[in-house]
C-alpha positions in Angstrom: -42.7 -22.5 34.2 -45.8 -22.1 32.0 -44.6 -24.4 29.4 -44.4 -27.2 31.8 -47.9 -26.3 33.1 -49.4 -26.4 29.8 -47.6 -29.7 29.0 -48.4 -31.2 32.2 -52.1 -30.7 32.7 -53.1 -32.6 29.6 -50.8 -35.5 30.1 -52.3 -35.8 33.6 -55.7 -35.6 32.2 -54.8 -38.2 29.6 -53.3 -40.5 32.2 -56.3 -40.3 34.5 -58.6 -41.3 31.6 -56.4 -44.1 30.0 -55.1 -46.0 33.0 -58.4 -47.3 34.1 -59.0 -48.8 30.7 -55.9 -50.9 30.9 -56.2 -52.0 34.5 -56.0 -55.7 35.2 -58.2 -57.0 38.1 -56.1 -59.1 40.6 -57.5 -61.7 43.3 -59.4 -60.0 45.8 -57.2 -60.8 48.6 -54.0 -59.3 46.8 -52.3 -56.2 48.2 -51.3 -53.5 45.9 -47.8 -52.3 46.1 -49.0 -49.1 47.6 -50.6 -51.1 50.5 -47.8 -53.6 50.8 -45.1 -51.0 51.0 -46.9 -48.1 52.6 -43.7 -45.8 53.6 -41.3 -43.9 51.2 -38.3 -41.9 51.3 -37.2 -39.4 48.4 -37.2 -36.2 47.0 -40.1 -33.8 46.4 -40.3 -30.5 44.6 -42.8 -28.0 44.9 -44.2 -24.6 46.2 -46.7 -26.4 48.6 -45.0 -29.9 49.1 -41.6 -28.3 50.0 -38.3 -28.9 48.1 -36.0 -31.3 49.6 -35.8 -34.7 51.2 -39.4 -36.3 51.9 -40.8 -38.8 54.0 -44.2 -40.4 52.9 -46.7 -42.5 54.9 -49.7 -44.4 53.4 -53.0 -45.1 54.9 -56.1 -46.5 53.8 -58.1 -43.3 53.6 -55.3 -40.7 54.6 -51.8 -40.5 53.7 -49.3 -37.6 54.7 -45.9 -36.4 53.4 -43.3 -34.0 54.9 -40.4 -32.6 52.8 -37.9 -29.9 53.5 -34.5 -28.6 52.5 -32.2 -25.7 52.9 -29.3 -24.0 51.0 -26.7 -22.0 52.5 -24.0 -20.1 50.5 -22.0 -17.4 52.3 -21.8 -13.7 50.6 -18.1 -14.3 49.9 -18.7 -17.5 48.0 -18.9 -17.0 44.2 -21.6 -19.8 43.8 -24.4 -20.0 41.3 -27.0 -19.4 44.3 -28.9 -16.4 44.0 -29.6 -16.6 48.1 -27.3 -16.6 51.0 -30.0 -18.7 52.6 -33.1 -20.6 51.2 -35.1 -23.1 53.2 -38.5 -24.7 53.0 -40.4 -27.2 54.8 -44.1 -28.5 53.7 -46.7 -30.9 54.7 -49.4 -32.5 52.6 -52.2 -34.8 53.2 -53.4 -37.0 50.4 -56.9 -38.4 49.9 -57.0 -41.5 47.8 -59.7 -41.4 44.9 -58.9 -44.4 42.8 -56.0 -47.0 42.3 -55.5 -49.9 39.9 -52.7 -52.3 39.1 -51.6 -52.3 35.4 -49.7 -55.7 34.5 -47.4 -56.9 37.3 -45.0 -53.8 37.2 -47.0 -50.8 37.5 -49.6 -49.3 39.7 -51.4 -45.9 39.4 -53.2 -43.9 42.1 -55.4 -40.9 41.9 -55.6 -38.6 44.7 -56.6 -35.2 46.0 -53.9 -33.4 48.1 -53.9 -30.3 50.3 -50.5 -29.0 51.6 -49.3 -26.2 53.7 -45.7 -24.6 53.1 -43.2 -22.2 54.7 -40.4 -20.8 52.9 -37.6 -18.4 54.0 -34.8 -16.7 51.9 -32.0 -14.0 52.6 -30.9 -12.9 49.1 -27.7 -12.0 48.0 -27.5 -8.1 47.0 -24.9 -6.2 45.1 -23.8 -2.8 45.8 -22.4 -0.7 42.9 -21.0 2.0 45.0 -19.2 -0.4 47.1 -18.5 -3.0 44.5 -19.3 -5.8 46.8 -22.2 -8.2 47.8 -23.9 -8.2 50.9 -26.8 -10.1 52.5 -30.0 -8.6 52.0 -33.3 -8.6 53.8 -35.0 -11.9 55.2 -38.1 -12.8 53.3 -40.8 -15.3 54.2 -43.6 -16.7 52.4 -46.5 -19.1 53.7 -48.6 -21.1 51.5 -51.6 -23.2 51.4 -53.6 -25.0 48.7 -54.6 -28.0 47.0 -55.4 -30.1 44.0 -55.1 -33.3 42.0 -52.2 -35.9 42.0 -51.4 -39.0 40.1 -48.8 -41.5 41.6 -47.1 -44.1 39.4 -45.4 -46.8 41.3 -43.0 -48.9 39.4 -41.8 -52.4 40.2 -43.4 -52.3 43.7 -41.1 -49.6 44.9 -40.1 -46.7 42.5 -42.8 -44.0 43.2 -43.2 -41.1 40.9 -45.9 -38.5 42.1 -47.0 -35.8 39.9 -49.6 -33.0 41.2 -51.0 -29.8 40.1 -53.0 -27.5 42.3 -53.6 -23.8 43.4 -51.6 -22.1 46.0 -52.5 -19.2 48.0 -49.3 -17.5 49.4 -48.9 -14.6 52.0 -45.6 -12.9 52.2 -45.6 -10.8 55.5 -42.4 -9.0 54.9 -43.4 -7.6 51.4 -45.1 -4.1 50.8 -47.2 -2.0 53.4 -50.6 -3.3 52.1 -52.4 -6.5 52.2 -52.6 -6.8 48.6 -48.9 -6.6 48.0 -48.5 -9.5 50.2 -50.9 -12.0 48.8 -50.3 -14.1 45.6 -52.3 -17.1 44.0 -50.6 -19.4 41.6 -50.8 -22.7 39.8 -48.5 -25.1 41.5 -46.8 -28.1 39.6 -45.2 -30.5 41.8 -43.1 -33.7 41.4 -41.1 -35.9 43.3 -39.2 -39.5 43.3 -39.6 -41.8 46.0 -38.5 -45.5 47.1 -41.4 -47.4 48.9 -40.5 -49.9 51.7 -42.4 -52.0 54.2 
């Protein structure tokens, strides 16, 4: 995870600096792909955005996204999943900062985002004495945070959002002390969406 963060931060900063230099100005009446195709369906992955299927809606001054998913694997199932149940739902607001069209097949958008997330898990536990697996305790996590994102739109429809920010997480089911229940993390997020009208 740390390696991904170390690589993604310089790449994001490089894109932010270089993309405006390559921008082509179109006619003033032309709509950018992000304006023409303002809705999107896809998949999103992140601790704030939620992990799973996503719906995105773009506005002029404010955009929003909701994403969610769930995985279930019974205790008796010998699957690779570490949890019996793992679900998440997240909501994000995006505030556009800058956008440009590059050539006729690529648009780039820079935006700020803020997100709210809830995740719940029931882990699989193993008892040595019983030599059997069983369902563990339910753990929940709530997160809030924000950061910077860049969206690349290829051929008017294929959207690749990349985000990095900070998340503040509260785990109410862990530990007796408040300090045991709080976490602050760097949060890299990414997705793939198909934009449509």
